[in-house]
N, C-alpha and C positions, 0 to 999 in steps of 0.2 A: 504493500499498499504506499501510495505517495501523501507526502502531507503538504498542503497548498496554503501559503499566506496570501492575503490580498488587503490590499488597501482600497476603502470603498467611501465614495461620496454620495451623498443623498440630500434631498429635499424632504424634511419629514412633514411637511406639512398635511400631507393626505395618509400618512401612516400612523397607526395606533402604537407608535412607540418601536423599539426595535424587536423585543422577545416576541417568540411565537405565541401566539393566542390562538385558541378555535375561533373559526367564523370571522375574525376580523383580520384587516391587511396589516400586516408586519413588515419590517425590513427583513428580518430574519425569516420570516415563512415566505416571502416573494424571491430570496435568493436561495434558499432552498428547493422551492419548486423550479425555477428556471433552471438551476445547475443538474437539478436531478433529471431532467427534460433532456438537456443537452448532452450528458454525459452517460446517460443511459442505465443510470444505478441511484439507489436512494442515497442522499447527501444530508447531512446533519452539519450545520456550520456553527460555529462557536464565534462568539463576538466579545471585544474586548471592552465594551461599555454599553449597558442596556440604556440607551436612551429613550426618554418619555416622549410620548404622544406629541407631535408638532415639533419636535427637537430637530435639528439637523446636525449633518456631519460634513467634516472635508477630509478627514485622516481617520474612519474607523477601521479598525483592524479585525479581520476575520481569518479562520483557518478551517479548512476542512480535508477529510482524507478521501482519496480516491485512489481507483486501481486502473483507471483508464490512462494510455501512454500518449496523450493530446500534449506537442510540443510546448514546454513552457513558454516560448516566445509569440505563441499564435494564442493561449488559452485566454488573455485580457479582449481579444477581439472576439473570439469565439462566444465568451459569456455574455458580453455587451450587446451581441445582436440579439440575445433572448430577452434582455433585460428590459424593464420599462425605462420612460424618459426620466423619471425622478430618482433612478438610483442605477450608479454605473460603477465599474470597477476601473479604479486608477493605475494599479500596479501589480503583478503577481510574482510570485517566487514559490522555488520548492525550498522546502524547510527540513529540519532536523525531525525526527519521528518524534520526540518529546516537547516540540514547540506547542504552546497552548496559549491563545490568543488573550486569555484573560489572566489565568494565573501568572505567566511569565510577565506581564506587563510591569514596569516599574513606576509607571506615571502616567497619569491623563491629562490633558491641557483643554479646558473650556474657553470659550470666550462669548461674552454677552455683548450685545451690539443694541446701543440705543441712538436715536436719533430726535433731535429736538426741532420739531416743526408744529406750528400753530394750527394746524388743519391735518386731517389722516393723510397718508399715502397710501393709494392703492397697489403702487408698485413695491414702495421699502417696506411695507408692513408686513410683508410675506417672511422677510428675513430679519427684522430688526423690530424693536419696540419703539413707535412712535409715539412722542409725548411732547405737549406743548410746555413751554417755559425753559428756561436755562439751569442746569444743575451745577452745583458747586463740586468741581472734581477735587479741590484742595481738602474740603470737609469728606468727601467720600474715601479718599486716601488716608486720613487721619482715622477713619473708622476702620479701614481694611488693615492696616499695619500690625495692631495687635494680634489677629486672628493668625497669622503666619506662624507655623510652629505644629508642634505635635500636643493635640488636647484632645478633651470629649468635647464633639460637636453634636451630644444630641438633641441640643435646643435647634440644630438647624437641620433636624432629619424630619421629612414629611410623613403625615401619619399613614397608619396603614404598612409601614416598612417591615421586615423580616431580617434582623441581622443579629451576629452573636456580640458585636461591639462597636460602639458609635465612636471609638477612638481612631482619629484619622491625622496623616501627616499633612499639613497644607504648607505646600514647599512656595507658593508664589500667589498672591492676590494683588493684581496692578489695575489702577484705573487712568484711563489717557484720555485727552480730549484732541481730535483733528476737526477744527471748525465746528460744524454742529452734530458731529459725530462722537458719541463718548462708547468709549469700550471696558469692559471689566474683564480680564485675564485671571482664570485661576487654574492653578495646578497643584496637584496631589496624587498621594499613592495610590488612593481610591476615593471615591465620594460616596456620601450616604444619598439616600432617595431624596430627590429634588433639592440637595443642598446646594448646589449652584443656583439655582432660581431663587432660593430663599436667600442667600447671600444677595444675590443682584438686588432683589426687592427691597432687602432693609439698607444697602448702597443708594438706591435710588432716592428713599425716604429720608436719608439723612442728606443727599444732593439736593431735595427741595426743601430743606428746613424741617421737615417733619418729625425728624427724630435728631438727637444729639450723638455727634461721633462717637462718643462713649460708652452709649446704651448697647451699641451690637456687643462689643466685647463683654460688657456686665453680662448680658443674656446668657451668653455662651458660658460663662464662667459659673453663672448662677442655675445655669438649666432651666432658663424661664423664657418658655415660648411667648409667653402672654405679651410681651411689649413688644414683638414682631410682625412685622406687616404680612401680607399673601405672598406666596411667591411671584416673581414676576414672570409675565407671559412667556411660554416655551417657543413663540416666534422668535425671539432675540437671542436663542442659546445654539450654539454649535460646538461639535467635539472636532477640536481643531487637528488634535495629534496625541498619538500614544507612544510614549518611550520604553525600550526594553534595553 
Protein backbone atom coordinates (compact mmCIF):
# COMPACT_ATOMS: atom_id res chain seq x y z
CA UNK A 1 0.00 0.00 0.00
CA UNK A 2 1.12 3.53 -0.79
CA UNK A 3 0.59 6.43 1.62
CA UNK A 4 -0.28 9.65 -0.23
CA UNK A 5 -0.09 13.11 1.32
CA UNK A 6 -2.07 15.96 -0.25
CA UNK A 7 -2.33 19.69 0.36
CA UNK A 8 -5.95 20.69 -0.23
CA UNK A 9 -7.59 24.09 -0.71
CA UNK A 10 -11.31 24.64 -0.31
CA UNK A 11 -14.03 27.25 -0.04
CA UNK A 12 -15.88 26.08 3.05
CA UNK A 13 -19.06 28.10 2.45
CA UNK A 14 -21.15 25.22 1.12
CA UNK A 15 -19.64 22.49 3.29
CA UNK A 16 -20.87 21.31 6.70
CA UNK A 17 -17.28 21.28 7.94
CA UNK A 18 -14.43 18.91 7.16
CA UNK A 19 -15.41 15.79 9.08
CA UNK A 20 -17.58 13.16 7.41
CA UNK A 21 -21.27 13.35 8.44
CA UNK A 22 -24.15 11.20 7.32
CA UNK A 23 -26.32 12.85 4.63
CA UNK A 24 -24.43 16.15 4.84
CA UNK A 25 -21.92 17.57 2.35
CA UNK A 26 -18.50 17.67 4.01
CA UNK A 27 -14.96 18.08 2.69
CA UNK A 28 -13.89 14.64 3.89
CA UNK A 29 -17.00 13.06 2.38
CA UNK A 30 -16.47 14.70 -1.01
CA UNK A 31 -12.77 13.79 -1.08
CA UNK A 32 -13.47 10.17 -0.21
CA UNK A 33 -16.27 9.79 -2.74
CA UNK A 34 -14.25 11.33 -5.58
CA UNK A 35 -11.00 9.52 -4.76
CA UNK A 36 -12.80 6.17 -4.42
CA UNK A 37 -14.41 6.66 -7.84
CA UNK A 38 -11.17 7.69 -9.54
CA UNK A 39 -8.97 5.01 -7.97
CA UNK A 40 -11.55 2.23 -8.08
CA UNK A 41 -11.18 1.21 -4.44
CA UNK A 42 -12.54 2.44 -1.08
CA UNK A 43 -10.54 5.44 0.14
CA UNK A 44 -10.53 6.81 3.68
CA UNK A 45 -9.05 10.28 4.12
CA UNK A 46 -7.32 11.55 7.28
CA UNK A 47 -7.26 15.32 7.77
CA UNK A 48 -4.89 17.47 9.83
CA UNK A 49 -7.65 19.81 11.01
CA UNK A 50 -11.41 19.37 11.44
CA UNK A 51 -12.58 22.75 10.23
CA UNK A 52 -16.10 23.90 11.16
CA UNK A 53 -18.98 24.51 8.75
CA UNK A 54 -18.23 27.56 6.62
CA UNK A 55 -14.50 27.65 7.44
CA UNK A 56 -12.05 27.71 4.53
CA UNK A 57 -8.61 26.19 3.96
CA UNK A 58 -5.63 27.18 1.86
CA UNK A 59 -3.32 24.54 3.31
CA UNK A 60 -5.28 21.62 4.71
CA UNK A 61 -3.18 18.44 4.74
CA UNK A 62 -4.69 14.99 4.26
CA UNK A 63 -3.36 11.53 3.66
CA UNK A 64 -4.82 8.26 2.41
CA UNK A 65 -3.69 4.74 1.56
CA UNK A 66 -4.06 3.27 -1.92
CA UNK A 67 -2.85 0.23 -3.80
CA UNK A 68 -3.22 1.90 -7.20
CA UNK A 69 0.01 2.59 -9.17
CA UNK A 70 -0.99 6.04 -10.50
CA UNK A 71 2.26 8.05 -11.06
CA UNK A 72 2.59 10.70 -8.38
CA UNK A 73 3.28 13.44 -10.95
CA UNK A 74 -0.10 12.78 -12.58
CA UNK A 75 -2.16 12.23 -9.43
CA UNK A 76 -2.98 15.88 -8.70
CA UNK A 77 -4.49 16.40 -12.13
CA UNK A 78 -6.37 13.10 -12.08
CA UNK A 79 -7.97 13.82 -8.69
CA UNK A 80 -8.81 17.45 -9.55
CA UNK A 81 -10.74 16.38 -12.63
CA UNK A 82 -13.17 14.53 -10.37
CA UNK A 83 -13.41 17.14 -7.61
CA UNK A 84 -15.97 19.99 -7.58
CA UNK A 85 -14.99 23.62 -8.04
CA UNK A 86 -14.91 24.47 -4.33
CA UNK A 87 -12.26 21.92 -3.32
CA UNK A 88 -9.02 21.16 -5.17
CA UNK A 89 -5.71 19.39 -4.54
CA UNK A 90 -2.76 21.79 -4.65
CA UNK A 91 0.06 19.25 -4.34
CA UNK A 92 0.67 15.58 -3.59
CA UNK A 93 3.55 13.33 -2.63
CA UNK A 94 4.14 9.75 -1.55
CA UNK A 95 5.22 9.57 2.09
CA UNK A 96 6.34 7.01 4.64
CA UNK A 97 3.74 4.45 5.77
CA UNK A 98 3.68 5.88 9.31
CA UNK A 99 2.80 9.45 8.24
CA UNK A 100 -0.52 10.55 9.75
CA UNK A 101 -1.84 14.00 8.80
CA UNK A 102 -3.29 14.73 12.24
CA UNK A 103 -1.01 12.91 14.67
CA UNK A 104 2.25 13.94 13.00
CA UNK A 105 1.35 17.65 12.80
CA UNK A 106 3.44 19.94 15.03
CA UNK A 107 1.29 23.04 14.60
CA UNK A 108 -1.65 24.52 12.70
CA UNK A 109 -1.93 28.14 11.59
CA UNK A 110 -5.27 29.89 11.06
CA UNK A 111 -5.97 33.39 9.80
CA UNK A 112 -9.12 35.37 10.53
CA UNK A 113 -9.85 38.16 8.04
CA UNK A 114 -11.90 41.27 8.77
CA UNK A 115 -12.87 44.06 6.35
CA UNK A 116 -14.02 47.43 7.64
CA UNK A 117 -16.90 48.58 5.43
CA UNK A 118 -19.93 50.72 6.20
CA UNK A 119 -22.14 48.55 3.97
CA UNK A 120 -22.14 44.77 3.38
CA UNK A 121 -20.04 43.36 0.54
CA UNK A 122 -21.50 40.43 -1.44
CA UNK A 123 -18.07 39.66 -2.89
CA UNK A 124 -15.83 40.01 0.16
CA UNK A 125 -18.37 38.64 2.62
CA UNK A 126 -17.83 35.07 1.45
CA UNK A 127 -14.25 35.01 2.73
CA UNK A 128 -14.09 37.78 5.34
CA UNK A 129 -16.12 39.23 8.18
CA UNK A 130 -17.35 42.62 6.98
CA UNK A 131 -17.95 45.06 9.83
CA UNK A 132 -18.68 48.80 9.99
CA UNK A 133 -16.42 51.13 11.97
CA UNK A 134 -12.70 51.08 12.61
CA UNK A 135 -11.07 48.58 14.95
CA UNK A 136 -8.23 49.54 17.28
CA UNK A 137 -5.47 47.11 16.35
CA UNK A 138 -3.16 48.30 19.19
CA UNK A 139 -5.88 47.37 21.71
CA UNK A 140 -6.32 44.00 20.00
CA UNK A 141 -2.57 43.35 20.18
CA UNK A 142 -2.55 44.22 23.88
CA UNK A 143 -5.34 41.70 24.48
CA UNK A 144 -3.66 39.00 22.38
CA UNK A 145 -0.15 39.21 23.84
CA UNK A 146 -0.82 37.55 27.24
CA UNK A 147 -2.48 34.51 25.64
CA UNK A 148 0.68 33.25 23.95
CA UNK A 149 2.18 30.23 25.72
CA UNK A 150 1.02 26.96 27.23
CA UNK A 151 -2.09 27.26 29.36
CA UNK A 152 -5.60 25.95 29.99
CA UNK A 153 -7.88 27.44 27.33
CA UNK A 154 -11.09 25.92 28.71
CA UNK A 155 -12.87 29.30 28.47
CA UNK A 156 -12.14 29.38 24.73
CA UNK A 157 -13.73 26.04 23.88
CA UNK A 158 -17.10 25.86 22.15
CA UNK A 159 -19.95 23.96 23.73
CA UNK A 160 -20.47 20.30 22.94
CA UNK A 161 -16.78 19.52 22.45
CA UNK A 162 -15.25 16.25 23.61
CA UNK A 163 -11.57 16.37 24.60
CA UNK A 164 -9.41 14.85 27.31
CA UNK A 165 -7.61 18.11 28.09
CA UNK A 166 -8.11 21.81 27.31
CA UNK A 167 -4.42 22.67 27.75
CA UNK A 168 -2.87 23.94 24.52
CA UNK A 169 0.30 25.78 23.46
CA UNK A 170 -0.49 28.97 21.56
CA UNK A 171 2.69 29.69 19.62
CA UNK A 172 1.60 32.91 17.94
CA UNK A 173 -1.31 35.35 18.08
CA UNK A 174 -0.80 38.44 15.91
CA UNK A 175 -3.08 41.26 14.75
CA UNK A 176 -2.22 43.29 11.67
CA UNK A 177 -3.77 46.11 9.65
CA UNK A 178 -3.40 46.84 5.94
CA UNK A 179 -5.76 49.67 5.06
CA UNK A 180 -9.32 48.52 5.68
CA UNK A 181 -8.18 44.90 6.14
CA UNK A 182 -7.45 43.52 9.62
CA UNK A 183 -6.10 40.00 10.11
CA UNK A 184 -5.72 37.84 13.20
CA UNK A 185 -3.17 35.05 12.83
CA UNK A 186 -3.11 32.22 15.36
CA UNK A 187 -0.74 29.25 15.48
CA UNK A 188 -0.83 26.47 18.07
CA UNK A 189 0.10 22.84 18.55
CA UNK A 190 -3.64 22.18 18.23
CA UNK A 191 -6.86 24.10 18.78
CA UNK A 192 -9.98 23.43 20.79
CA UNK A 193 -13.41 23.37 19.14
CA UNK A 194 -14.17 26.92 17.88
CA UNK A 195 -11.17 28.28 19.78
CA UNK A 196 -9.91 30.54 16.99
CA UNK A 197 -13.37 31.97 16.31
CA UNK A 198 -13.86 32.65 20.03
CA UNK A 199 -10.49 34.41 20.17
CA UNK A 200 -11.38 36.44 17.06
CA UNK A 201 -14.79 37.38 18.51
CA UNK A 202 -13.17 38.61 21.72
CA UNK A 203 -10.43 40.54 19.89
CA UNK A 204 -13.01 42.21 17.65
CA UNK A 205 -14.95 43.25 20.78
CA UNK A 206 -11.74 44.68 22.22
CA UNK A 207 -11.02 46.50 18.97
CA UNK A 208 -14.49 48.04 19.07
CA UNK A 209 -14.06 49.16 22.68
CA UNK A 210 -16.71 46.74 23.95
CA UNK A 211 -14.16 44.86 26.09
CA UNK A 212 -11.01 45.97 27.85
CA UNK A 213 -7.79 44.32 26.62
CA UNK A 214 -7.10 42.66 29.97
CA UNK A 215 -10.51 41.00 30.16
CA UNK A 216 -9.64 38.30 27.64
CA UNK A 217 -6.58 36.99 29.49
CA UNK A 218 -8.47 37.25 32.80
CA UNK A 219 -11.35 35.18 31.39
CA UNK A 220 -8.90 32.47 30.30
CA UNK A 221 -7.11 32.47 33.67
CA UNK A 222 -10.39 32.39 35.61
CA UNK A 223 -12.08 29.84 33.29
CA UNK A 224 -14.91 32.34 32.91
CA UNK A 225 -16.90 32.14 29.66
CA UNK A 226 -19.59 34.55 30.83
CA UNK A 227 -17.66 37.72 29.89
CA UNK A 228 -16.78 36.55 26.37
CA UNK A 229 -18.80 37.41 23.24
CA UNK A 230 -20.06 34.90 20.69
CA UNK A 231 -17.59 33.34 18.24
CA UNK A 232 -16.76 35.42 15.18
CA UNK A 233 -18.58 34.26 12.01
CA UNK A 234 -17.06 31.25 10.23
CA UNK A 235 -16.72 33.07 6.89
CA UNK A 236 -13.60 34.96 8.00
CA UNK A 237 -11.59 31.92 9.10
CA UNK A 238 -9.08 29.99 6.99
CA UNK A 239 -6.68 27.16 7.80
CA UNK A 240 -3.51 28.55 6.26
CA UNK A 241 -0.81 26.00 7.02
CA UNK A 242 -0.03 22.77 8.85
CA UNK A 243 3.59 22.29 9.95
CA UNK A 244 5.36 18.95 10.44
